[in-house]
C-alpha positions as a printed Julia matrix, in Angstrom:
41×3 Matrix{Float64}:
  2.39   16.26  -13.54
  1.93   14.45  -10.24
  4.79   13.32   -8.08
  5.08    9.58   -7.54
  4.8     8.22   -4.02
  6.39    5.14   -2.51
  4.95    2.9     0.17
  6.84    3.22    3.46
  6.19   -0.48    4.19
  7.18   -2.24    0.98
  8.65    0.48   -1.29
  6.09   -0.05   -4.06
  5.73    3.01   -6.31
  2.35    4.66   -6.97
  1.3     7.39   -9.38
 -0.39    9.5    -6.72
 -1.12    9.67   -3.0
 -4.67    8.39   -3.53
 -3.4     5.12   -4.95
 -0.78    4.87   -2.21
 -3.43    5.41    0.46
 -5.66    2.7    -1.04
 -2.69    0.31   -1.18
 -1.75    0.88    2.47
 -5.34    0.48    3.63
 -5.88   -2.67    1.58
 -2.54   -4.45    2.01
 -0.83   -3.21    5.16
 -3.57   -2.02    7.52
 -6.86   -3.27    6.21
 -8.06   -6.59    5.01
 -4.65   -7.95    3.96
 -3.9    -9.99    7.07
 -7.49  -11.12    7.52
 -7.69  -12.26    3.91
 -4.53  -14.33    4.16
 -1.94  -11.85    2.95
  0.93  -12.8     5.22
  3.77  -11.07    3.4
  4.59   -8.77    6.3
  3.23  -10.83    9.21
């Protein structure tokens, strides 16, 4: 059983650290701002 992880930026819950890492890269650090995701900017 894997321990769930939460995003330090938006508190979303993920099933594992792999999914959390992908989320942070995609939404908070990666392409999010450049693709028009302005939720945190």
